[in-house]
C-alpha positions as a Markdown table, in Angstrom:
| # | Residue | x | y | z |
|---|---|---|---|---|
| 1 | Unk | 33.6 | 3.5 | -74.4 |
| 2 | Unk | 35.9 | 7.0 | -73.9 |
| 3 | Unk | 34.5 | 10.2 | -74.8 |
| 4 | Unk | 37.0 | 12.0 | -76.7 |
| 5 | Unk | 38.1 | 14.9 | -74.8 |
| 6 | Unk | 37.4 | 18.7 | -76.0 |
| 7 | Unk | 40.0 | 20.1 | -78.5 |
| 8 | Unk | 40.7 | 22.8 | -76.0 |
| 9 | Unk | 42.1 | 20.7 | -73.4 |
| 10 | Unk | 43.5 | 18.1 | -76.1 |
| 11 | Unk | 45.4 | 21.0 | -77.6 |
| 12 | Unk | 47.5 | 22.7 | -74.6 |
| 13 | Unk | 49.7 | 25.9 | -75.3 |
| 14 | Unk | 53.2 | 25.2 | -75.2 |
| 15 | Unk | 55.2 | 26.3 | -72.0 |
| 16 | Unk | 57.1 | 29.3 | -72.5 |
| 17 | Unk | 59.7 | 26.7 | -70.5 |
| 18 | Unk | 59.6 | 24.4 | -73.0 |
| 19 | Unk | 60.1 | 26.5 | -76.1 |
| 20 | Unk | 62.6 | 24.7 | -78.7 |
| 21 | Unk | 66.1 | 26.6 | -80.4 |
| 22 | Unk | 63.8 | 26.1 | -83.2 |
| 23 | Unk | 60.8 | 28.3 | -82.0 |
| 24 | Unk | 63.3 | 30.6 | -80.4 |
| 25 | Unk | 65.5 | 31.1 | -83.5 |
| 26 | Unk | 62.5 | 31.9 | -85.6 |
| 27 | Unk | 60.9 | 34.7 | -83.3 |
| 28 | Unk | 64.2 | 36.1 | -83.5 |
| 29 | Unk | 64.7 | 36.0 | -87.0 |
| 30 | Unk | 68.1 | 34.3 | -87.0 |
| 31 | Unk | 68.9 | 30.7 | -87.5 |
| 32 | Unk | 69.0 | 27.8 | -84.9 |
| 33 | Unk | 73.3 | 27.4 | -84.9 |
| 34 | Unk | 73.0 | 31.2 | -83.9 |
| 35 | Unk | 70.9 | 30.7 | -81.0 |
| 36 | Unk | 73.1 | 28.0 | -80.0 |
| 37 | Unk | 76.6 | 29.7 | -80.7 |
| 38 | Unk | 74.8 | 32.9 | -78.0 |
| 39 | Unk | 74.0 | 29.9 | -75.8 |
| 40 | Unk | 77.5 | 28.4 | -76.3 |
| 41 | Unk | 78.8 | 32.2 | -75.4 |
| 42 | Unk | 80.3 | 32.5 | -79.2 |
| 43 | Unk | 82.1 | 35.5 | -79.6 |
| 44 | Unk | 81.5 | 35.1 | -83.6 |
| 45 | Unk | 77.7 | 36.8 | -83.1 |
| 46 | Unk | 76.5 | 40.5 | -83.8 |
| 47 | Unk | 75.9 | 42.5 | -80.3 |
| 48 | Unk | 72.5 | 43.2 | -81.5 |
| 49 | Unk | 71.4 | 40.1 | -82.9 |
| 50 | Unk | 72.9 | 38.6 | -79.3 |
| 51 | Unk | 70.9 | 40.7 | -77.2 |
| 52 | Unk | 67.8 | 40.0 | -79.2 |
| 53 | Unk | 68.2 | 36.2 | -78.7 |
| 54 | Unk | 69.1 | 36.7 | -75.0 |
| 55 | Unk | 66.2 | 38.5 | -74.5 |
| 56 | Unk | 64.1 | 35.9 | -76.5 |
| 57 | Unk | 65.8 | 33.0 | -74.0 |
| 58 | Unk | 65.0 | 34.8 | -71.0 |
| 59 | Unk | 61.2 | 35.6 | -71.8 |
| 60 | Unk | 60.8 | 32.0 | -72.8 |
| 61 | Unk | 62.6 | 31.1 | -69.4 |
| 62 | Unk | 64.9 | 28.4 | -71.4 |
| 63 | Unk | 67.1 | 26.6 | -69.8 |
| 64 | Unk | 69.9 | 24.1 | -71.4 |
| 65 | Unk | 68.6 | 20.5 | -70.6 |
| 66 | Unk | 70.9 | 18.5 | -68.2 |
| 67 | Unk | 71.6 | 16.1 | -71.1 |
| 68 | Unk | 73.1 | 18.8 | -73.2 |
| 69 | Unk | 74.6 | 20.9 | -70.8 |
| 70 | Unk | 78.4 | 19.1 | -70.1 |
| 71 | Unk | 79.4 | 21.3 | -67.2 |
| 72 | Unk | 83.6 | 22.2 | -66.4 |
| 73 | Unk | 85.0 | 20.5 | -63.2 |
| 74 | Unk | 85.3 | 24.6 | -62.0 |
| 75 | Unk | 83.7 | 27.0 | -59.8 |
| 76 | Unk | 84.0 | 30.4 | -61.1 |
| 77 | Unk | 85.4 | 32.7 | -58.0 |
| 78 | Unk | 85.1 | 36.8 | -58.8 |
| 79 | Unk | 86.4 | 39.6 | -56.7 |
| 80 | Unk | 85.7 | 43.1 | -57.2 |
| 81 | Unk | 88.9 | 43.8 | -56.0 |
| 82 | Unk | 90.8 | 40.5 | -55.3 |
| 83 | Unk | 94.7 | 42.2 | -53.8 |
| 84 | Unk | 94.4 | 41.6 | -49.6 |
| 85 | Unk | 94.8 | 38.7 | -46.8 |
| 86 | Unk | 90.8 | 39.4 | -47.0 |
| 87 | Unk | 90.5 | 37.7 | -50.3 |
| 88 | Unk | 93.0 | 35.0 | -49.1 |
| 89 | Unk | 90.7 | 33.9 | -46.7 |
| 90 | Unk | 87.7 | 33.5 | -48.8 |
| 91 | Unk | 89.6 | 31.6 | -51.2 |
| 92 | Unk | 91.0 | 28.8 | -48.6 |
| 93 | Unk | 87.1 | 28.5 | -47.8 |
| 94 | Unk | 85.9 | 28.2 | -51.3 |
| 95 | Unk | 88.8 | 25.6 | -52.6 |
| 96 | Unk | 88.5 | 23.5 | -49.4 |
| 97 | Unk | 84.6 | 22.5 | -50.5 |
| 98 | Unk | 85.9 | 22.8 | -54.3 |
| 99 | Unk | 88.9 | 20.3 | -53.4 |
| 100 | Unk | 86.5 | 18.0 | -51.8 |
| 101 | Unk | 84.0 | 17.8 | -55.0 |
| 102 | Unk | 86.7 | 17.7 | -57.4 |
| 103 | Unk | 86.8 | 20.6 | -58.6 |
| 104 | Unk | 89.2 | 23.4 | -59.2 |
| 105 | Unk | 88.5 | 27.4 | -59.0 |
| 106 | Unk | 88.6 | 30.0 | -61.7 |
| 107 | Unk | 89.5 | 33.4 | -60.2 |
| 108 | Unk | 88.5 | 36.9 | -61.9 |
| 109 | Unk | 88.4 | 40.4 | -61.0 |
| 110 | Unk | 86.1 | 43.2 | -61.8 |
| 111 | Unk | 89.0 | 46.2 | -61.3 |
| 112 | Unk | 87.0 | 47.9 | -58.6 |
| 113 | Unk | 83.2 | 47.7 | -60.0 |
| 114 | Unk | 80.9 | 46.2 | -58.4 |
| 115 | Unk | 79.2 | 44.7 | -61.8 |
| 116 | Unk | 81.7 | 42.0 | -64.0 |
| 117 | Unk | 81.6 | 43.3 | -67.1 |
| 118 | Unk | 80.0 | 41.7 | -70.2 |
| 119 | Unk | 83.4 | 39.7 | -71.5 |
| 120 | Unk | 83.6 | 37.8 | -67.9 |
| 121 | Unk | 79.9 | 37.1 | -68.5 |
| 122 | Unk | 80.6 | 35.6 | -72.1 |
| 123 | Unk | 83.9 | 34.0 | -71.1 |
| 124 | Unk | 81.8 | 32.1 | -67.7 |
| 125 | Unk | 79.1 | 31.0 | -70.1 |
| 126 | Unk | 81.6 | 29.5 | -72.9 |
| 127 | Unk | 82.8 | 27.4 | -69.7 |
| 128 | Unk | 79.8 | 26.6 | -67.9 |
| 129 | Unk | 81.3 | 25.9 | -64.7 |
| 130 | Unk | 79.6 | 24.4 | -61.6 |
| 131 | Unk | 78.7 | 28.0 | -60.7 |
| 132 | Unk | 79.5 | 31.4 | -59.9 |
| 133 | Unk | 80.0 | 32.8 | -56.9 |
| 134 | Unk | 80.4 | 36.4 | -56.7 |
| 135 | Unk | 82.1 | 38.6 | -53.6 |
| 136 | Unk | 81.1 | 42.1 | -52.6 |
| 137 | Unk | 79.7 | 41.9 | -56.3 |
| 138 | Unk | 76.6 | 41.5 | -58.3 |
| 139 | Unk | 74.9 | 41.2 | -61.6 |
| 140 | Unk | 73.0 | 43.0 | -64.2 |
| 141 | Unk | 69.7 | 41.7 | -65.6 |
| 142 | Unk | 71.6 | 40.8 | -68.6 |
| 143 | Unk | 74.4 | 38.9 | -66.8 |
| 144 | Unk | 71.5 | 37.0 | -64.8 |
| 145 | Unk | 69.7 | 36.2 | -67.8 |
| 146 | Unk | 72.8 | 34.6 | -69.5 |
| 147 | Unk | 73.7 | 32.1 | -66.6 |
| 148 | Unk | 70.3 | 31.2 | -65.8 |
| 149 | Unk | 69.8 | 30.4 | -69.7 |
| 150 | Unk | 73.1 | 28.0 | -69.2 |
| 151 | Unk | 71.5 | 27.1 | -65.6 |
| 152 | Unk | 74.4 | 28.0 | -64.4 |
| 153 | Unk | 73.5 | 28.8 | -60.7 |
| 154 | Unk | 75.2 | 31.6 | -58.4 |
| 155 | Unk | 75.4 | 32.6 | -55.3 |
| 156 | Unk | 76.8 | 36.4 | -53.9 |
| 157 | Unk | 78.9 | 36.8 | -50.8 |
| 158 | Unk | 79.2 | 39.3 | -48.8 |
| 159 | Unk | 76.7 | 41.6 | -51.5 |
| 160 | Unk | 77.4 | 45.3 | -51.6 |
| 161 | Unk | 73.8 | 46.3 | -52.5 |
| 162 | Unk | 71.1 | 44.5 | -52.1 |
| 163 | Unk | 70.9 | 41.2 | -54.4 |
| 164 | Unk | 67.3 | 40.9 | -54.6 |
| 165 | Unk | 64.9 | 38.5 | -53.2 |
| 166 | Unk | 65.8 | 35.6 | -55.5 |
| 167 | Unk | 69.4 | 35.4 | -55.7 |
| 168 | Unk | 71.1 | 33.7 | -53.3 |
| 169 | Unk | 73.5 | 35.1 | -50.9 |
| 170 | Unk | 75.8 | 34.1 | -47.8 |
| 171 | Unk | 76.6 | 37.0 | -45.2 |
| 172 | Unk | 77.8 | 38.3 | -41.6 |
| 173 | Unk | 75.8 | 40.0 | -39.4 |
| 174 | Unk | 77.9 | 43.2 | -40.0 |
| 175 | Unk | 75.6 | 45.7 | -37.7 |
| 176 | Unk | 75.3 | 43.2 | -34.9 |
| 177 | Unk | 79.5 | 43.4 | -35.0 |
| 178 | Unk | 80.0 | 47.2 | -35.0 |
| 179 | Unk | 77.2 | 47.4 | -32.2 |
| 180 | Unk | 79.7 | 44.9 | -30.2 |
| 181 | Unk | 82.6 | 46.8 | -31.4 |
| 182 | Unk | 81.5 | 50.2 | -30.7 |
| 183 | Unk | 79.6 | 48.6 | -26.8 |
| 184 | Unk | 83.0 | 47.2 | -26.3 |
| 185 | Unk | 84.5 | 50.7 | -26.3 |
| 186 | Unk | 81.6 | 52.2 | -24.0 |
| 187 | Unk | 81.7 | 49.5 | -21.3 |
| 188 | Unk | 85.8 | 50.5 | -21.2 |
| 189 | Unk | 84.4 | 54.2 | -20.5 |
| 190 | Unk | 85.0 | 55.9 | -24.0 |
| 191 | Unk | 83.1 | 58.8 | -24.7 |
| 192 | Unk | 84.6 | 60.2 | -27.6 |
| 193 | Unk | 84.5 | 56.9 | -30.2 |
| 194 | Unk | 85.6 | 57.8 | -33.7 |
| 195 | Unk | 84.6 | 55.5 | -36.5 |
| 196 | Unk | 86.4 | 55.1 | -40.1 |
| 197 | Unk | 84.2 | 53.4 | -42.5 |
| 198 | Unk | 84.1 | 51.6 | -45.4 |
| 199 | Unk | 82.5 | 52.9 | -48.8 |
| 200 | Unk | 79.0 | 54.1 | -48.6 |
| 201 | Unk | 78.1 | 52.6 | -51.4 |
| 202 | Unk | 78.7 | 48.7 | -49.7 |
| 203 | Unk | 75.8 | 47.2 | -48.0 |
| 204 | Unk | 78.2 | 46.1 | -45.4 |
| 205 | Unk | 80.0 | 49.0 | -44.5 |
| 206 | Unk | 77.0 | 50.9 | -44.0 |
| 207 | Unk | 75.6 | 48.3 | -41.4 |
| 208 | Unk | 78.7 | 48.3 | -39.1 |
| 209 | Unk | 78.2 | 52.1 | -39.1 |
| 210 | Unk | 74.7 | 51.4 | -38.2 |
| 211 | Unk | 75.9 | 49.2 | -35.2 |
| 212 | Unk | 78.3 | 52.0 | -34.3 |
| 213 | Unk | 75.4 | 54.7 | -34.2 |
| 214 | Unk | 73.2 | 52.3 | -32.3 |
| 215 | Unk | 75.7 | 51.4 | -29.7 |
| 216 | Unk | 76.2 | 55.1 | -28.6 |
| 217 | Unk | 72.2 | 56.2 | -28.7 |
| 218 | Unk | 71.8 | 53.2 | -26.7 |
| 219 | Unk | 74.2 | 54.4 | -24.2 |
| 220 | Unk | 72.9 | 58.0 | -24.2 |
| 221 | Unk | 76.0 | 59.2 | -26.2 |
| 222 | Unk | 76.0 | 62.0 | -28.9 |
| 223 | Unk | 76.8 | 61.2 | -32.5 |
| 224 | Unk | 79.5 | 63.1 | -33.2 |
| 225 | Unk | 79.5 | 63.5 | -37.3 |
| 226 | Unk | 82.6 | 64.9 | -37.4 |
| 227 | Unk | 83.8 | 61.8 | -35.6 |
| 228 | Unk | 83.0 | 59.4 | -38.5 |
| 229 | Unk | 85.0 | 59.5 | -41.7 |
| 230 | Unk | 84.9 | 57.1 | -44.9 |
| 231 | Unk | 87.5 | 54.8 | -45.9 |
| 232 | Unk | 87.8 | 52.4 | -48.7 |
| 233 | Unk | 88.7 | 49.3 | -47.0 |
| 234 | Unk | 92.5 | 49.6 | -47.4 |
| 235 | Unk | 95.2 | 50.2 | -45.3 |
| 236 | Unk | 95.8 | 53.7 | -46.9 |
| 237 | Unk | 92.7 | 54.9 | -45.9 |
| 238 | Unk | 92.9 | 54.0 | -41.9 |
| 239 | Unk | 96.2 | 55.6 | -41.9 |
| 240 | Unk | 94.8 | 58.9 | -43.8 |
| 241 | Unk | 91.9 | 59.0 | -42.5 |
| 242 | Unk | 93.0 | 58.3 | -39.0 |
| 243 | Unk | 95.4 | 61.5 | -39.3 |
| 244 | Unk | 92.6 | 62.7 | -39.7 |
| 245 | Unk | 90.8 | 61.9 | -36.8 |
| 246 | Unk | 93.8 | 62.2 | -34.6 |
| 247 | Unk | 94.6 | 65.2 | -35.4 |
| 248 | Unk | 91.8 | 66.7 | -34.0 |
| 249 | Unk | 91.9 | 69.3 | -30.6 |
| 250 | Unk | 89.0 | 66.9 | -29.2 |
| 251 | Unk | 90.2 | 63.5 | -30.8 |
| 252 | Unk | 88.9 | 60.6 | -30.0 |
| 253 | Unk | 90.1 | 58.1 | -27.3 |
| 254 | Unk | 89.1 | 54.9 | -29.1 |
| 255 | Unk | 88.2 | 54.0 | -33.2 |
| 256 | Unk | 85.8 | 51.3 | -34.5 |
| 257 | Unk | 88.2 | 51.0 | -38.0 |
| 258 | Unk | 85.5 | 49.3 | -39.4 |
| 259 | Unk | 88.1 | 46.6 | -40.9 |
| 260 | Unk | 91.5 | 45.5 | -40.0 |
| 261 | Unk | 93.5 | 46.8 | -42.7 |
| 262 | Unk | 92.1 | 50.0 | -42.1 |
| 263 | Unk | 92.8 | 49.4 | -38.2 |
| 264 | Unk | 96.4 | 48.7 | -39.0 |
| 265 | Unk | 96.4 | 51.9 | -40.8 |
| 266 | Unk | 94.8 | 53.5 | -37.8 |
| 267 | Unk | 98.1 | 52.1 | -36.2 |
| 268 | Unk | 100.8 | 53.8 | -38.3 |
| 269 | Unk | 99.1 | 57.1 | -37.8 |
| 270 | Unk | 98.8 | 56.8 | -34.2 |
| 271 | Unk | 102.7 | 56.4 | -34.1 |
| 272 | Unk | 103.5 | 59.2 | -36.6 |
| 273 | Unk | 101.8 | 61.4 | -33.7 |
| 274 | Unk | 103.7 | 59.9 | -30.7 |
| 275 | Unk | 100.0 | 58.1 | -29.6 |
| 276 | Unk | 100.4 | 54.8 | -28.0 |
| 277 | Unk | 98.1 | 51.9 | -28.4 |
| 278 | Unk | 96.3 | 51.1 | -26.2 |
| 279 | Unk | 97.3 | 53.8 | -23.3 |
| 280 | Unk | 96.5 | 56.9 | -25.5 |
| 281 | Unk | 94.0 | 55.4 | -27.9 |
| 282 | Unk | 92.0 | 52.1 | -28.3 |
| 283 | Unk | 91.9 | 50.5 | -31.5 |
| 284 | Unk | 88.9 | 48.0 | -32.8 |
| 285 | Unk | 89.0 | 46.5 | -36.4 |
| 286 | Unk | 86.4 | 44.3 | -38.0 |
| 287 | Unk | 87.4 | 40.7 | -40.0 |
| 288 | Unk | 90.0 | 39.1 | -37.5 |
| 289 | Unk | 92.5 | 38.4 | -40.3 |
| 290 | Unk | 95.2 | 36.2 | -39.2 |
| 291 | Unk | 97.9 | 39.2 | -39.1 |
| 292 | Unk | 95.3 | 40.7 | -36.4 |
| 293 | Unk | 96.8 | 38.6 | -33.6 |
| 294 | Unk | 100.5 | 39.0 | -34.6 |
| 295 | Unk | 100.8 | 42.8 | -34.8 |
| 296 | Unk | 101.9 | 44.9 | -31.4 |
| 297 | Unk | 99.6 | 45.3 | -29.6 |
| 298 | Unk | 97.2 | 42.5 | -30.7 |
| 299 | Unk | 94.5 | 43.7 | -32.3 |
| 300 | Unk | 91.0 | 43.9 | -30.6 |
| 301 | Unk | 88.2 | 42.7 | -33.4 |
| 302 | Unk | 85.3 | 41.8 | -34.7 |
| 303 | Unk | 85.9 | 38.5 | -36.4 |
| 304 | Unk | 83.9 | 37.7 | -39.6 |
| 305 | Unk | 83.8 | 33.8 | -40.5 |
| 306 | Unk | 85.1 | 34.8 | -43.4 |
| 307 | Unk | 86.5 | 30.9 | -44.1 |
| 308 | Unk | 83.3 | 29.5 | -43.4 |
| 309 | Unk | 81.1 | 32.3 | -45.1 |
| 310 | Unk | 83.1 | 31.2 | -48.3 |
| 311 | Unk | 82.4 | 27.5 | -47.7 |
| 312 | Unk | 79.0 | 27.9 | -46.9 |
| 313 | Unk | 78.7 | 30.0 | -50.6 |
| 314 | Unk | 80.6 | 27.2 | -52.0 |
| 315 | Unk | 78.4 | 24.3 | -51.1 |
| 316 | Unk | 75.3 | 26.3 | -51.8 |
| 317 | Unk | 76.7 | 27.1 | -55.2 |
| 318 | Unk | 77.0 | 23.2 | -55.8 |
| 319 | Unk | 73.7 | 22.3 | -54.4 |
| 320 | Unk | 71.5 | 24.6 | -56.7 |
| 321 | Unk | 73.9 | 23.6 | -59.6 |
| 322 | Unk | 72.7 | 19.8 | -58.5 |
| 323 | Unk | 68.8 | 21.1 | -58.6 |
| 324 | Unk | 69.9 | 22.3 | -62.1 |
| 325 | Unk | 69.5 | 26.0 | -60.8 |
| 326 | Unk | 65.5 | 25.3 | -59.7 |
| 327 | Unk | 66.0 | 25.8 | -55.8 |
| 328 | Unk | 64.3 | 28.6 | -54.0 |
| 329 | Unk | 66.9 | 31.6 | -53.0 |
| 330 | Unk | 68.3 | 31.2 | -50.1 |
| 331 | Unk | 69.7 | 34.0 | -48.0 |
| 332 | Unk | 72.0 | 33.4 | -44.8 |
| 333 | Unk | 74.1 | 35.6 | -42.4 |
| 334 | Unk | 76.6 | 33.6 | -40.1 |
| 335 | Unk | 77.2 | 35.2 | -36.8 |
| 336 | Unk | 80.0 | 37.5 | -36.1 |
| 337 | Unk | 81.9 | 37.7 | -32.4 |
| 338 | Unk | 84.0 | 40.0 | -30.8 |
| 339 | Unk | 87.8 | 39.4 | -30.2 |
| 340 | Unk | 89.3 | 41.2 | -27.6 |
| 341 | Unk | 92.9 | 41.4 | -27.1 |
| 342 | Unk | 95.4 | 43.8 | -26.2 |
| 343 | Unk | 94.8 | 47.2 | -28.6 |
| 344 | Unk | 91.7 | 48.1 | -26.1 |
| 345 | Unk | 91.5 | 50.0 | -23.1 |
| 346 | Unk | 90.1 | 52.3 | -20.3 |
| 347 | Unk | 90.8 | 56.1 | -20.7 |
| 348 | Unk | 93.4 | 57.2 | -19.2 |
| 349 | Unk | 91.9 | 59.5 | -16.6 |
| 350 | Unk | 91.4 | 63.2 | -17.6 |
| 351 | Unk | 90.4 | 61.8 | -20.7 |
| 352 | Unk | 86.9 | 60.4 | -22.0 |
């Protein structure tokens, strides 16, 4: 005869992950239907009540069970800005994977903010997509808790800042790309090399400039702060900041433009000042957008595998969804490479 187990082993404390909606409702002081409304992203819940319930869902680690979670055949793709050929390459990559999986893509823009608004998070929770991909964006703690409580996986592509060790992300070797771009110019014989960075708040922009600095320092060349100007990754910034660099009495003979759009703006500034590329000025971009091959002269640039990055992000978010969001977070960096074309050449005699 088997002896009865001690009471403490027979009665185990309920794991936080197994808390029921009714228990969460009692703790929040609301009804179970109200908790259900919060879970379903319904708008007819007072903000204070919603915040209280969301916090309890986060504390208890509540996840919707597979049986009660009917996912929509969608992937949500969120950009902080949606207005360039750069974004089109990302959209194509996500579409490639979504199409093969029988899914559609929903596009959102956070109007330049690096974190989408609360309304967006509620809408995503109500849609219940297969996953969310955020490009140059991130989530605040409440948004992460909201998506996690619905078992909606998310991946950050090209994160603007450090996404955190527990957030899956896909990026590129930005530092190595900045190093390769600048080293190419150094190897051609340039000693006064300018840089037009992207926004300093973006990790990829800082990494590219850090690679630029490393290439100069390794070559024994001084890093002149006056030759580093800050842009915003748009054509207009390349033009405006390019004029600032090229009007200097000691202007650079080469410029690492930080991205292709700024390189094209720099082309315009050089033409306006009567400078010929690459005879008077060598230019290197970053991204390798399709237009880089067709401008005159064709642009030397660092190829960032945007489409492949987007495809990898889409595959990862679907894999996380198949594992019900419990997979270990993954951080992946795809390699960049230098594409040498006709916008770079040795400096003219007497230049440096």
